[in-house]
Backbone as JSON Lines, residues from 0, in Angstrom:
{"i":0,"aa":"M","n":[4.71,0.82,-27.09],"ca":[5.03,0.03,-25.88],"c":[3.88,0.11,-24.87]}
{"i":1,"aa":"N","n":[3.52,-1.0,-24.31],"ca":[2.48,-1.04,-23.29],"c":[3.04,-0.48,-21.98]}
{"i":2,"aa":"K","n":[2.48,0.64,-21.54],"ca":[2.99,1.28,-20.33],"c":[2.9,0.37,-19.11]}
{"i":3,"aa":"K","n":[1.89,-0.48,-19.09],"ca":[1.68,-1.33,-17.92],"c":[2.74,-2.41,-17.77]}
{"i":4,"aa":"S","n":[3.54,-2.6,-18.82],"ca":[4.6,-3.61,-18.74],"c":[5.68,-3.2,-17.74]}
{"i":5,"aa":"I","n":[5.68,-1.93,-17.34],"ca":[6.67,-1.45,-16.36],"c":[6.57,-2.24,-15.06]}
{"i":6,"aa":"F","n":[5.37,-2.68,-14.71],"ca":[5.19,-3.39,-13.45],"c":[5.82,-4.78,-13.48]}
{"i":7,"aa":"R","n":[5.83,-5.41,-14.65],"ca":[6.46,-6.74,-14.77],"c":[7.98,-6.65,-14.64]}
{"i":8,"aa":"K","n":[8.53,-5.46,-14.85],"ca":[9.98,-5.27,-14.78],"c":[10.46,-4.92,-13.37]}
{"i":9,"aa":"T","n":[9.54,-4.87,-12.44],"ca":[9.88,-4.48,-11.07],"c":[10.88,-5.44,-10.43]}
{"i":10,"aa":"K","n":[11.9,-4.87,-9.8],"ca":[12.93,-5.66,-9.12],"c":[13.06,-5.2,-7.67]}
{"i":11,"aa":"F","n":[13.44,-6.14,-6.81],"ca":[13.73,-5.79,-5.42],"c":[14.98,-4.92,-5.39]}
{"i":12,"aa":"L","n":[14.92,-3.81,-4.66],"ca":[16.06,-2.9,-4.57],"c":[16.8,-3.04,-3.25]}
{"i":13,"aa":"K","n":[16.08,-2.87,-2.14],"ca":[16.72,-3.02,-0.84],"c":[15.68,-3.01,0.28]}
{"i":14,"aa":"S","n":[16.09,-3.49,1.45],"ca":[15.29,-3.39,2.66],"c":[15.98,-2.42,3.6]}
{"i":15,"aa":"S","n":[15.21,-1.5,4.15],"ca":[15.77,-0.48,5.03],"c":[15.14,-0.6,6.4]}
{"i":16,"aa":"I","n":[15.98,-0.71,7.41],"ca":[15.47,-0.82,8.77],"c":[15.18,0.55,9.37]}
{"i":17,"aa":"S","n":[15.71,1.6,8.72],"ca":[15.47,2.96,9.19],"c":[15.31,3.89,7.99]}
{"i":18,"aa":"F","n":[14.79,5.07,8.25],"ca":[14.55,6.05,7.2],"c":[15.86,6.44,6.49]}
{"i":19,"aa":"K","n":[16.92,6.53,7.25],"ca":[18.21,6.97,6.69],"c":[18.8,5.98,5.69]}
{"i":20,"aa":"Q","n":[18.37,4.73,5.74],"ca":[18.91,3.71,4.84],"c":[18.19,3.65,3.49]}
{"i":21,"aa":"L","n":[17.16,4.46,3.31],"ca":[16.41,4.44,2.05],"c":[17.25,4.96,0.89]}
{"i":22,"aa":"P","n":[16.89,4.61,-0.35],"ca":[17.6,5.13,-1.52],"c":[17.49,6.65,-1.59]}
{"i":23,"aa":"S","n":[18.28,7.28,-2.44],"ca":[18.25,8.73,-2.6],"c":[16.82,9.21,-2.85]}
{"i":24,"aa":"D","n":[16.49,10.33,-2.25],"ca":[15.13,10.86,-2.3],"c":[14.89,11.65,-3.59]}
{"i":25,"aa":"V","n":[14.93,10.94,-4.71],"ca":[14.7,11.56,-6.02],"c":[13.72,10.68,-6.79]}
{"i":26,"aa":"G","n":[13.1,11.25,-7.81],"ca":[12.19,10.47,-8.63],"c":[10.79,10.4,-8.05]}
{"i":27,"aa":"F","n":[10.14,9.25,-8.25],"ca":[8.75,9.05,-7.84],"c":[8.62,7.78,-7.02]}
{"i":28,"aa":"E","n":[7.88,7.86,-5.92],"ca":[7.72,6.72,-5.03],"c":[6.25,6.57,-4.65]}
{"i":29,"aa":"I","n":[5.78,5.33,-4.64],"ca":[4.43,5.03,-4.16],"c":[4.55,4.06,-3.01]}
{"i":30,"aa":"A","n":[3.92,4.38,-1.9],"ca":[4.01,3.54,-0.71],"c":[2.74,2.7,-0.55]}
{"i":31,"aa":"F","n":[2.93,1.45,-0.15],"ca":[1.82,0.55,0.17],"c":[1.77,0.39,1.68]}
{"i":32,"aa":"C","n":[0.63,0.66,2.26],"ca":[0.5,0.54,3.71],"c":[-0.76,-0.26,4.04]}
{"i":33,"aa":"G","n":[-0.87,-0.67,5.29],"ca":[-2.04,-1.42,5.71],"c":[-1.76,-2.23,6.95]}
{"i":34,"aa":"S","n":[-2.8,-2.75,7.55],"ca":[-2.63,-3.56,8.75],"c":[-1.91,-4.87,8.4]}
{"i":35,"aa":"S","n":[-1.45,-5.54,9.42],"ca":[-0.59,-6.7,9.22],"c":[-1.27,-7.89,8.54]}
{"i":36,"aa":"N","n":[-2.59,-7.91,8.51],"ca":[-3.28,-9.05,7.89],"c":[-4.0,-8.65,6.6]}
{"i":37,"aa":"S","n":[-3.63,-7.52,6.02],"ca":[-4.37,-6.99,4.87],"c":[-3.96,-7.62,3.54]}
{"i":38,"aa":"G","n":[-2.78,-8.24,3.49],"ca":[-2.31,-8.85,2.24],"c":[-1.55,-7.89,1.34]}
{"i":39,"aa":"K","n":[-0.85,-6.94,1.95],"ca":[-0.07,-5.95,1.18],"c":[0.92,-6.59,0.22]}
{"i":40,"aa":"S","n":[1.69,-7.52,0.74],"ca":[2.73,-8.15,-0.09],"c":[2.11,-8.9,-1.26]}
{"i":41,"aa":"S","n":[0.99,-9.55,-1.03],"ca":[0.31,-10.27,-2.11],"c":[-0.2,-9.31,-3.18]}
{"i":42,"aa":"V","n":[-0.63,-8.13,-2.76],"ca":[-1.08,-7.11,-3.72],"c":[0.08,-6.7,-4.61]}
{"i":43,"aa":"I","n":[1.24,-6.45,-4.01],"ca":[2.43,-6.07,-4.78],"c":[2.83,-7.19,-5.74]}
{"i":44,"aa":"N","n":[2.76,-8.42,-5.26],"ca":[3.12,-9.56,-6.12],"c":[2.16,-9.71,-7.3]}
{"i":45,"aa":"S","n":[0.88,-9.47,-7.07],"ca":[-0.09,-9.57,-8.16],"c":[0.1,-8.42,-9.15]}
{"i":46,"aa":"L","n":[0.44,-7.26,-8.65],"ca":[0.68,-6.1,-9.51],"c":[1.86,-6.33,-10.44]}
{"i":47,"aa":"T","n":[2.9,-6.95,-9.91],"ca":[4.14,-7.15,-10.68],"c":[4.19,-8.5,-11.39]}
{"i":48,"aa":"E","n":[3.16,-9.31,-11.18],"ca":[3.08,-10.65,-11.79],"c":[4.28,-11.51,-11.38]}
{"i":49,"aa":"N","n":[4.7,-11.32,-10.13],"ca":[5.82,-12.09,-9.59],"c":[5.47,-12.48,-8.16]}
{"i":50,"aa":"K","n":[5.04,-13.72,-7.98],"ca":[4.55,-14.15,-6.67],"c":[5.65,-14.24,-5.61]}
{"i":51,"aa":"N","n":[6.91,-14.13,-6.04],"ca":[8.02,-14.23,-5.09],"c":[8.71,-12.89,-4.84]}
{"i":52,"aa":"L","n":[8.18,-11.8,-5.4],"ca":[8.87,-10.52,-5.28],"c":[8.81,-9.97,-3.87]}
{"i":53,"aa":"A","n":[7.61,-9.71,-3.39],"ca":[7.44,-9.22,-2.02],"c":[7.23,-10.41,-1.11]}
{"i":54,"aa":"R","n":[7.97,-10.46,-0.06],"ca":[7.92,-11.61,0.84],"c":[6.59,-11.67,1.57]}
{"i":55,"aa":"T","n":[5.91,-12.78,1.45],"ca":[4.65,-12.97,2.16],"c":[4.85,-13.95,3.3]}
{"i":56,"aa":"S","n":[3.98,-13.85,4.28],"ca":[4.09,-14.73,5.44],"c":[2.71,-14.95,6.03]}
{"i":57,"aa":"K","n":[2.5,-16.14,6.58],"ca":[1.24,-16.42,7.27],"c":[1.26,-15.83,8.67]}
{"i":58,"aa":"T","n":[2.41,-15.3,9.08],"ca":[2.53,-14.67,10.38],"c":[2.42,-13.16,10.23]}
{"i":59,"aa":"P","n":[1.31,-12.55,10.66],"ca":[1.17,-11.1,10.54],"c":[2.28,-10.38,11.3]}
{"i":60,"aa":"G","n":[2.73,-9.25,10.78],"ca":[3.77,-8.49,11.44],"c":[5.16,-8.91,11.02]}
{"i":61,"aa":"R","n":[5.28,-9.79,10.04],"ca":[6.59,-10.28,9.62],"c":[7.39,-9.18,8.92]}
{"i":62,"aa":"T","n":[6.71,-8.31,8.17],"ca":[7.39,-7.23,7.47],"c":[7.76,-6.14,8.47]}
{"i":63,"aa":"Q","n":[9.02,-6.09,8.86],"ca":[9.46,-5.13,9.87],"c":[10.33,-4.03,9.29]}
{"i":64,"aa":"M","n":[10.55,-4.06,7.99],"ca":[11.39,-3.06,7.35],"c":[10.65,-2.38,6.22]}
{"i":65,"aa":"L","n":[11.24,-1.3,5.72],"ca":[10.72,-0.65,4.52],"c":[11.36,-1.34,3.33]}
{"i":66,"aa":"N","n":[10.58,-2.1,2.6],"ca":[11.1,-2.85,1.46],"c":[10.87,-2.06,0.18]}
{"i":67,"aa":"V","n":[11.96,-1.8,-0.54],"ca":[11.91,-0.92,-1.7],"c":[12.1,-1.72,-2.98]}
{"i":68,"aa":"F","n":[11.25,-1.43,-3.97],"ca":[11.3,-2.1,-5.27],"c":[11.42,-1.05,-6.36]}
{"i":69,"aa":"S","n":[12.23,-1.34,-7.36],"ca":[12.44,-0.4,-8.46],"c":[11.69,-0.85,-9.7]}
{"i":70,"aa":"L","n":[11.02,0.11,-10.36],"ca":[10.26,-0.19,-11.57],"c":[11.05,0.1,-12.83]}
{"i":71,"aa":"D","n":[12.21,0.73,-12.69],"ca":[13.0,1.07,-13.87],"c":[14.49,0.9,-13.58]}
{"i":72,"aa":"I","n":[15.29,0.92,-14.64],"ca":[16.73,0.66,-14.51],"c":[17.44,1.69,-13.65]}
{"i":73,"aa":"D","n":[17.07,2.96,-13.81],"ca":[17.78,4.0,-13.05],"c":[17.17,4.26,-11.67]}
{"i":74,"aa":"T","n":[16.26,3.39,-11.25],"ca":[15.62,3.39,-9.91],"c":[14.95,4.72,-9.57]}
{"i":75,"aa":"K","n":[14.44,5.42,-10.57],"ca":[13.77,6.7,-10.31],"c":[12.28,6.52,-10.05]}
{"i":76,"aa":"K","n":[11.76,5.33,-10.3],"ca":[10.36,5.02,-10.01],"c":[10.34,3.79,-9.1]}
{"i":77,"aa":"R","n":[9.75,3.97,-7.91],"ca":[9.87,2.92,-6.89],"c":[8.53,2.65,-6.18]}
{"i":78,"aa":"I","n":[8.44,1.45,-5.64],"ca":[7.36,1.06,-4.74],"c":[7.98,0.77,-3.39]}
{"i":79,"aa":"V","n":[7.35,1.24,-2.33],"ca":[7.84,0.98,-0.97],"c":[6.76,0.25,-0.18]}
{"i":80,"aa":"D","n":[7.11,-0.91,0.31],"ca":[6.21,-1.71,1.15],"c":[6.5,-1.35,2.6]}
{"i":81,"aa":"L","n":[5.59,-0.59,3.21],"ca":[5.79,-0.14,4.59],"c":[5.45,-1.25,5.58]}
{"i":82,"aa":"P","n":[6.05,-1.22,6.78],"ca":[5.72,-2.23,7.79],"c":[4.23,-2.24,8.1]}
{"i":83,"aa":"G","n":[3.66,-3.43,8.22],"ca":[2.25,-3.53,8.59],"c":[2.04,-3.06,10.02]}
{"i":84,"aa":"Y","n":[0.87,-2.51,10.27],"ca":[0.61,-1.98,11.62],"c":[-0.54,-2.74,12.29]}
{"i":85,"aa":"G","n":[-0.56,-2.6,13.61],"ca":[-1.69,-3.11,14.37],"c":[-1.63,-4.56,14.79]}
{"i":86,"aa":"Y","n":[-0.44,-5.18,14.74],"ca":[-0.37,-6.59,15.14],"c":[0.01,-6.69,16.62]}
{"i":87,"aa":"A","n":[-0.9,-7.19,17.44],"ca":[-0.76,-7.16,18.89],"c":[0.39,-8.02,19.41]}
{"i":88,"aa":"K","n":[0.74,-9.11,18.71],"ca":[1.76,-10.02,19.23],"c":[3.19,-9.52,19.03]}
{"i":89,"aa":"V","n":[3.32,-8.4,18.31],"ca":[4.63,-7.77,18.2],"c":[4.82,-6.89,19.42]}
{"i":90,"aa":"S","n":[6.02,-6.88,20.0],"ca":[6.24,-6.13,21.23],"c":[5.96,-4.64,21.05]}
{"i":91,"aa":"K","n":[5.59,-4.0,22.13],"ca":[5.27,-2.57,22.1],"c":[6.47,-1.76,21.62]}
{"i":92,"aa":"K","n":[7.66,-2.17,22.02],"ca":[8.88,-1.45,21.61],"c":[9.05,-1.47,20.1]}
{"i":93,"aa":"I","n":[8.82,-2.65,19.49],"ca":[8.95,-2.78,18.03],"c":[7.87,-1.97,17.33]}
{"i":94,"aa":"R","n":[6.62,-2.03,17.86],"ca":[5.54,-1.26,17.25],"c":[5.84,0.23,17.28]}
{"i":95,"aa":"Q","n":[6.42,0.7,18.38],"ca":[6.77,2.11,18.49],"c":[7.86,2.49,17.49]}
{"i":96,"aa":"K","n":[8.82,1.59,17.3],"ca":[9.9,1.84,16.34],"c":[9.34,1.9,14.92]}
{"i":97,"aa":"W","n":[8.45,0.95,14.58],"ca":[7.8,0.99,13.26],"c":[7.09,2.32,13.07]}
{"i":98,"aa":"G","n":[6.36,2.72,14.12],"ca":[5.59,3.96,14.04],"c":[6.47,5.16,13.77]}
{"i":99,"aa":"R","n":[7.6,5.24,14.45],"ca":[8.52,6.37,14.24],"c":[9.09,6.37,12.83]}
{"i":100,"aa":"T","n":[9.47,5.18,12.36],"ca":[10.07,5.06,11.02],"c":[9.06,5.44,9.94]}
{"i":101,"aa":"V","n":[7.84,4.9,10.04],"ca":[6.8,5.2,9.05],"c":[6.42,6.68,9.11]}
{"i":102,"aa":"N","n":[6.32,7.22,10.31],"ca":[5.98,8.63,10.47],"c":[7.03,9.52,9.81]}
{"i":103,"aa":"E","n":[8.31,9.18,10.02],"ca":[9.39,9.96,9.41],"c":[9.33,9.85,7.9]}
{"i":104,"aa":"Y","n":[9.04,8.65,7.42],"ca":[8.95,8.44,5.97],"c":[7.83,9.3,5.38]}
{"i":105,"aa":"L","n":[6.65,9.22,5.95],"ca":[5.5,9.94,5.41],"c":[5.68,11.45,5.45]}
{"i":106,"aa":"N","n":[6.33,11.94,6.48],"ca":[6.45,13.39,6.65],"c":[7.69,13.99,6.0]}
{"i":107,"aa":"S","n":[8.65,13.17,5.62],"ca":[9.92,13.71,5.11],"c":[10.26,13.29,3.69]}
{"i":108,"aa":"R","n":[9.63,12.28,3.17],"ca":[10.01,11.74,1.86],"c":[9.47,12.6,0.73]}
{"i":109,"aa":"Q","n":[10.34,13.34,0.07],"ca":[9.93,14.27,-0.98],"c":[9.46,13.56,-2.24]}
{"i":110,"aa":"S","n":[9.95,12.36,-2.48],"ca":[9.6,11.64,-3.71],"c":[8.27,10.88,-3.61]}
{"i":111,"aa":"L","n":[7.64,10.89,-2.44],"ca":[6.37,10.19,-2.25],"c":[5.28,10.84,-3.09]}
{"i":112,"aa":"R","n":[4.66,10.07,-3.97],"ca":[3.63,10.6,-4.86],"c":[2.23,10.11,-4.53]}
{"i":113,"aa":"G","n":[2.13,9.09,-3.72],"ca":[0.81,8.58,-3.38],"c":[0.88,7.39,-2.44]}
{"i":114,"aa":"L","n":[-0.24,7.11,-1.81],"ca":[-0.32,6.04,-0.82],"c":[-1.43,5.06,-1.21]}
{"i":115,"aa":"I","n":[-1.07,3.79,-1.3],"ca":[-2.06,2.74,-1.52],"c":[-2.33,2.08,-0.17]}
{"i":116,"aa":"M","n":[-3.54,2.25,0.34],"ca":[-3.9,1.66,1.62],"c":[-4.64,0.35,1.37]}
{"i":117,"aa":"V","n":[-4.07,-0.74,1.84],"ca":[-4.65,-2.06,1.62],"c":[-5.41,-2.5,2.87]}
{"i":118,"aa":"M","n":[-6.67,-2.85,2.69],"ca":[-7.51,-3.34,3.78],"c":[-8.05,-4.72,3.46]}
{"i":119,"aa":"D","n":[-8.24,-5.52,4.48],"ca":[-8.99,-6.77,4.32],"c":[-10.47,-6.37,4.3]}
{"i":120,"aa":"I","n":[-11.17,-6.67,3.22],"ca":[-12.56,-6.25,3.07],"c":[-13.45,-6.76,4.19]}
{"i":121,"aa":"R","n":[-13.01,-7.81,4.88],"ca":[-13.82,-8.39,5.96],"c":[-13.62,-7.68,7.28]}
{"i":122,"aa":"Q","n":[-12.71,-6.71,7.3],"ca":[-12.42,-5.95,8.51],"c":[-12.88,-4.51,8.34]}
{"i":123,"aa":"S","n":[-13.37,-3.9,9.4],"ca":[-13.78,-2.5,9.32],"c":[-12.56,-1.59,9.37]}
{"i":124,"aa":"L","n":[-12.76,-0.33,9.0],"ca":[-11.67,0.64,9.07],"c":[-11.15,0.73,10.5]}
{"i":125,"aa":"K","n":[-9.84,0.68,10.65],"ca":[-9.23,0.77,11.97],"c":[-8.85,2.22,12.27]}
{"i":126,"aa":"K","n":[-8.57,2.48,13.53],"ca":[-8.19,3.83,13.94],"c":[-6.96,4.31,13.18]}
{"i":127,"aa":"T","n":[-5.99,3.41,13.0],"ca":[-4.77,3.77,12.27],"c":[-5.08,4.1,10.82]}
{"i":128,"aa":"D","n":[-6.03,3.38,10.21],"ca":[-6.45,3.69,8.84],"c":[-6.98,5.11,8.75]}
{"i":129,"aa":"I","n":[-7.83,5.47,9.7],"ca":[-8.43,6.81,9.72],"c":[-7.36,7.88,9.88]}
{"i":130,"aa":"I","n":[-6.39,7.62,10.77],"ca":[-5.31,8.58,10.99],"c":[-4.51,8.8,9.7]}
{"i":131,"aa":"L","n":[-4.22,7.72,8.99],"ca":[-3.48,7.83,7.73],"c":[-4.27,8.58,6.67]}
{"i":132,"aa":"I","n":[-5.57,8.31,6.6],"ca":[-6.42,9.02,5.64],"c":[-6.41,10.52,5.95]}
{"i":133,"aa":"E","n":[-6.56,10.86,7.22],"ca":[-6.57,12.27,7.63],"c":[-5.23,12.92,7.33]}
{"i":134,"aa":"W","n":[-4.13,12.16,7.51],"ca":[-2.8,12.71,7.18],"c":[-2.72,13.02,5.7]}
{"i":135,"aa":"C","n":[-3.21,12.11,4.86],"ca":[-3.19,12.32,3.41],"c":[-3.99,13.55,3.02]}
{"i":136,"aa":"V","n":[-5.12,13.74,3.67],"ca":[-5.96,14.91,3.39],"c":[-5.22,16.19,3.76]}
{"i":137,"aa":"T","n":[-4.61,16.19,4.94],"ca":[-3.9,17.37,5.43],"c":[-2.72,17.74,4.55]}
{"i":138,"aa":"T","n":[-2.01,16.74,4.05],"ca":[-0.8,16.99,3.25],"c":[-1.05,16.96,1.75]}
{"i":139,"aa":"N","n":[-2.32,16.8,1.36],"ca":[-2.68,16.73,-0.07],"c":[-1.96,15.58,-0.79]}
{"i":140,"aa":"T","n":[-1.75,14.49,-0.07],"ca":[-1.12,13.31,-0.66],"c":[-2.2,12.4,-1.25]}
{"i":141,"aa":"P","n":[-2.12,12.06,-2.53],"ca":[-3.12,11.16,-3.12],"c":[-3.15,9.82,-2.38]}
{"i":142,"aa":"V","n":[-4.33,9.29,-2.18],"ca":[-4.46,8.0,-1.51],"c":[-5.58,7.2,-2.18]}
{"i":143,"aa":"K","n":[-5.37,5.91,-2.26],"ca":[-6.39,5.01,-2.81],"c":[-6.53,3.84,-1.85]}
{"i":144,"aa":"I","n":[-7.75,3.45,-1.56],"ca":[-8.0,2.34,-0.65],"c":[-8.4,1.1,-1.44]}
{"i":145,"aa":"L","n":[-7.66,0.03,-1.22],"ca":[-7.98,-1.26,-1.84],"c":[-8.66,-2.16,-0.81]}
{"i":146,"aa":"L","n":[-9.87,-2.59,-1.1],"ca":[-10.54,-3.56,-0.24],"c":[-10.15,-4.94,-0.75]}
{"i":147,"aa":"N","n":[-9.03,-5.43,-0.22],"ca":[-8.45,-6.68,-0.7],"c":[-9.24,-7.89,-0.19]}
{"i":148,"aa":"K","n":[-9.01,-9.01,-0.85],"ca":[-9.67,-10.29,-0.53],"c":[-11.16,-10.26,-0.84]}
{"i":149,"aa":"A","n":[-11.53,-9.47,-1.85],"ca":[-12.94,-9.37,-2.25],"c":[-13.48,-10.71,-2.71]}
{"i":150,"aa":"D","n":[-12.58,-11.6,-3.13],"ca":[-13.02,-12.93,-3.59],"c":[-13.55,-13.79,-2.45]}
{"i":151,"aa":"K","n":[-13.28,-13.37,-1.21],"ca":[-13.74,-14.13,-0.04],"c":[-15.23,-13.91,0.23]}
{"i":152,"aa":"L","n":[-15.81,-12.88,-0.41],"ca":[-17.22,-12.56,-0.19],"c":[-18.02,-12.71,-1.47]}
{"i":153,"aa":"S","n":[-19.32,-12.84,-1.33],"ca":[-20.18,-12.83,-2.51],"c":[-20.12,-11.45,-3.14]}
{"i":154,"aa":"K","n":[-20.5,-11.35,-4.39],"ca":[-20.46,-10.06,-5.09],"c":[-21.33,-9.02,-4.38]}
{"i":155,"aa":"N","n":[-22.51,-9.43,-3.94],"ca":[-23.42,-8.5,-3.25],"c":[-22.83,-8.03,-1.93]}
{"i":156,"aa":"R","n":[-22.25,-8.97,-1.17],"ca":[-21.66,-8.61,0.13],"c":[-20.44,-7.71,-0.08]}
{"i":157,"aa":"A","n":[-19.64,-7.99,-1.1],"ca":[-18.46,-7.17,-1.38],"c":[-18.88,-5.74,-1.72]}
{"i":158,"aa":"N","n":[-19.9,-5.59,-2.53],"ca":[-20.38,-4.26,-2.9],"c":[-20.97,-3.53,-1.7]}
{"i":159,"aa":"L","n":[-21.6,-4.27,-0.8],"ca":[-22.13,-3.68,0.43],"c":[-21.0,-3.13,1.29]}
{"i":160,"aa":"E","n":[-19.93,-3.92,1.44],"ca":[-18.77,-3.47,2.22],"c":[-18.12,-2.26,1.55]}
{"i":161,"aa":"L","n":[-18.06,-2.27,0.22],"ca":[-17.51,-1.13,-0.51],"c":[-18.3,0.13,-0.2]}
{"i":162,"aa":"N","n":[-19.61,0.04,-0.23],"ca":[-20.47,1.19,0.07],"c":[-20.28,1.67,1.5]}
{"i":163,"aa":"N","n":[-20.13,0.73,2.43],"ca":[-19.94,1.09,3.84],"c":[-18.66,1.88,4.05]}
{"i":164,"aa":"V","n":[-17.56,1.41,3.44],"ca":[-16.28,2.11,3.58],"c":[-16.34,3.47,2.89]}
{"i":165,"aa":"E","n":[-16.96,3.53,1.73],"ca":[-17.08,4.8,1.01],"c":[-17.84,5.83,1.84]}
{"i":166,"aa":"E","n":[-18.87,5.4,2.55],"ca":[-19.64,6.31,3.39],"c":[-18.79,6.89,4.51]}
{"i":167,"aa":"V","n":[-17.99,6.03,5.14],"ca":[-17.11,6.49,6.22],"c":[-16.07,7.46,5.69]}
{"i":168,"aa":"V","n":[-15.44,7.1,4.57],"ca":[-14.38,7.92,3.99],"c":[-14.92,9.27,3.53]}
{"i":169,"aa":"Q","n":[-16.11,9.28,2.95],"ca":[-16.66,10.53,2.43],"c":[-17.01,11.52,3.53]}
{"i":170,"aa":"R","n":[-17.15,11.03,4.75],"ca":[-17.36,11.94,5.87],"c":[-16.07,12.68,6.21]}
{"i":171,"aa":"L","n":[-14.94,12.09,5.81],"ca":[-13.64,12.72,6.04],"c":[-13.26,13.59,4.86]}
{"i":172,"aa":"V","n":[-13.38,13.04,3.67],"ca":[-13.03,13.76,2.44],"c":[-13.7,13.05,1.27]}
{"i":173,"aa":"K","n":[-14.13,13.79,0.28],"ca":[-14.91,13.2,-0.8],"c":[-14.06,12.65,-1.95]}
{"i":174,"aa":"R","n":[-12.8,13.04,-2.01],"ca":[-12.04,12.72,-3.22],"c":[-11.19,11.44,-3.14]}
{"i":175,"aa":"I","n":[-11.32,10.68,-2.08],"ca":[-10.55,9.44,-1.97],"c":[-11.3,8.3,-2.65]}
{"i":176,"aa":"E","n":[-10.58,7.59,-3.52],"ca":[-11.2,6.48,-4.24],"c":[-11.04,5.18,-3.47]}
{"i":177,"aa":"V","n":[-12.12,4.44,-3.39],"ca":[-12.12,3.12,-2.75],"c":[-12.52,2.11,-3.82]}
{"i":178,"aa":"Q","n":[-11.8,0.98,-3.9],"ca":[-12.15,-0.01,-4.9],"c":[-12.01,-1.43,-4.36]}
{"i":179,"aa":"L","n":[-12.78,-2.33,-4.96],"ca":[-12.66,-3.75,-4.63],"c":[-11.39,-4.3,-5.27]}
{"i":180,"aa":"F","n":[-10.78,-5.26,-4.57],"ca":[-9.53,-5.84,-5.08],"c":[-9.4,-7.27,-4.59]}
{"i":181,"aa":"S","n":[-8.73,-8.07,-5.38],"ca":[-8.37,-9.42,-4.96],"c":[-7.02,-9.76,-5.57]}
{"i":182,"aa":"A","n":[-6.02,-9.91,-4.72],"ca":[-4.69,-10.3,-5.21],"c":[-4.74,-11.71,-5.8]}
{"i":183,"aa":"K","n":[-5.61,-12.54,-5.26],"ca":[-5.71,-13.93,-5.72],"c":[-6.4,-14.03,-7.07]}
{"i":184,"aa":"E","n":[-7.52,-13.33,-7.23],"ca":[-8.31,-13.43,-8.46],"c":[-8.07,-12.27,-9.42]}
{"i":185,"aa":"L","n":[-7.18,-11.35,-9.03],"ca":[-6.83,-10.18,-9.85],"c":[-8.01,-9.25,-10.11]}
{"i":186,"aa":"I","n":[-8.96,-9.25,-9.19],"ca":[-10.08,-8.31,-9.29],"c":[-9.55,-6.89,-9.06]}
{"i":187,"aa":"G","n":[-9.82,-5.98,-9.99],"ca":[-9.43,-4.58,-9.84],"c":[-7.99,-4.27,-10.2]}
{"i":188,"aa":"I","n":[-7.26,-5.23,-10.76],"ca":[-5.83,-5.03,-11.02],"c":[-5.58,-3.94,-12.07]}
{"i":189,"aa":"E","n":[-6.39,-3.89,-13.12],"ca":[-6.18,-2.9,-14.17],"c":[-6.47,-1.5,-13.66]}
{"i":190,"aa":"K","n":[-7.47,-1.38,-12.82],"ca":[-7.81,-0.09,-12.23],"c":[-6.67,0.42,-11.35]}
{"i":191,"aa":"L","n":[-6.07,-0.49,-10.59],"ca":[-4.93,-0.13,-9.75],"c":[-3.75,0.32,-10.61]}
{"i":192,"aa":"K","n":[-3.46,-0.42,-11.66],"ca":[-2.34,-0.07,-12.54],"c":[-2.53,1.32,-13.14]}
{"i":193,"aa":"N","n":[-3.74,1.65,-13.55],"ca":[-4.01,2.96,-14.14],"c":[-3.74,4.08,-13.14]}
{"i":194,"aa":"T","n":[-4.12,3.86,-11.9],"ca":[-3.86,4.86,-10.85],"c":[-2.37,5.06,-10.66]}
{"i":195,"aa":"L","n":[-1.62,3.96,-10.56],"ca":[-0.18,4.05,-10.33],"c":[0.54,4.7,-11.5]}
{"i":196,"aa":"L","n":[0.14,4.38,-12.72],"ca":[0.76,5.01,-13.9],"c":[0.55,6.51,-13.87]}
{"i":197,"aa":"N","n":[-0.61,6.93,-13.44],"ca":[-0.9,8.36,-13.34],"c":[-0.03,9.03,-12.29]}
{"i":198,"aa":"W","n":[0.1,8.4,-11.13],"ca":[0.93,8.96,-10.06],"c":[2.4,8.98,-10.43]}
{"i":199,"aa":"L","n":[2.84,7.96,-11.14],"ca":[4.25,7.86,-11.54],"c":[4.57,8.68,-12.79]}
{"i":200,"aa":"E","n":[3.53,9.24,-13.39],"ca":[3.68,10.05,-14.6],"c":[4.35,9.27,-15.72]}
{"i":201,"aa":"V","n":[3.92,8.02,-15.89],"ca":[4.46,7.17,-16.96],"c":[3.73,7.49,-18.26]}
């Protein structure tokens, strides 16, 4: 059996407006995080080969809940799409609520096995990105950075941006992997799948 077929079987499980509404804290969970314009939902859709699985929107900040997807029948392997951060047009009160919910998730979720940080390759690392990377280092949580929308740049420019981000990250910690990705053109999709299979112990 092809292990990577597990991603095609992914189903929507539930949306949780608070930490307490999440499924039972058992099994293995991988969280996807990133700023509101990074294309997180599109990455999940490309991973699962289902363009309608994770809700996408042209309005940044639309994802206001923790959206949970199950990769297996007994829901012991899951993907969690965390609320996007850094969108200025969302009220301060809502941003603070998102922050509290995500903070509680990251610090309390025992089943969390790794964090996929999605960035728009055309944007530099944000302060929130750095904070999340430092949190992963402190808690020994595996993290991988996807420089999404790599198809928007020439190959040379994309590799230059990759090197720039790697230099910044390596000043924080040397073991974080950064890779080029395109949800649209499926650049880097196999590399991402291999990482997730390893974290999920498939």
